[in-house]
C-alpha positions in Angstrom: -15.5 14.0 1.5 -15.9 10.6 3.0 -13.7 7.6 1.8 -14.7 4.1 3.7 -11.6 1.9 5.0 -12.8 -1.2 2.2 -12.3 1.1 -0.5 -9.7 0.5 -3.0 -6.6 2.7 -3.5 -3.6 2.7 -5.7 0.1 2.7 -4.7 3.2 2.8 -6.1 6.3 0.9 -4.6 9.5 2.0 -3.9 12.2 -0.6 -2.8 11.7 0.5 0.6 8.0 -0.5 -0.2 8.3 -3.5 -1.2 10.7 -4.7 1.7 7.9 -3.7 2.9 5.4 -5.5 2.5 7.1 -8.5 2.1 8.5 -7.5 6.2 5.3 -7.8 7.0 3.9 -10.9 5.7 7.1 -12.9 6.4 6.6 -11.9 10.5 3.4 -13.9 9.9 5.2 -16.7 8.9 3.7 -16.0 5.5 4.8 -16.0 1.2 3.6 -12.8 0.2 0.6 -12.8 -2.4 1.1 -11.1 -5.7 0.6 -7.3 -5.8 -2.9 -6.8 -8.2 -0.7 -4.3 -10.7 -2.0 -2.0 -13.3 -0.4 -0.9 -16.4 1.6 2.3 -15.2 3.5 -0.5 -12.4 0.4 0.9 -9.9 -0.9 -2.0 -7.0 -3.6 -2.2 -5.3 -4.8 -2.5 -1.6 -8.4 -2.2 0.2 -7.3 1.0 2.6 -7.4 -0.9 5.9 -5.1 -3.3 4.5 -2.1 -0.7 3.2 -2.5 0.9 7.1 -2.0 -2.2 8.2 0.9 -3.9 5.9 3.1 -0.5 5.6 1.7 1.8 8.4 5.1 0.4 10.6 7.0 1.9 7.8 5.9 5.3 7.9 7.3 7.4 10.4 9.5 10.9 10.9 12.6 10.4 9.0 11.8 7.4 7.3 12.0 5.6 3.8 8.8 6.4 2.1 7.6 3.3 0.5 5.6 5.1 -2.0 6.8 6.8 -5.1 6.0 10.4 -5.1 4.5 10.0 -1.9 1.6 9.6 -3.4 -2.0 7.0 -2.9 -4.8 7.1 -5.1 -8.1 6.8 -4.3 -10.8 6.7 -7.0 -14.1 7.8 -5.6 -17.9 6.5 -6.8 -20.6 9.1 -6.7 -23.4 7.7 -4.3 
């Protein structure tokens, strides 16, 4: 399986995830952009952006930023 890091992934944020998202933009001196959410509270990110934003918040023993540690990929056939 191959997945392009520009592809969209979907996550649901925990409280720790919301804090990590806000902190990322706070460190940049920016207001966090509104999250793109669906009706089930899944948030859409490009994979590279997800890694960039949440990478510092994910480590052994961290408060997990994603509900049930799940990331959804929508795969397309080429």
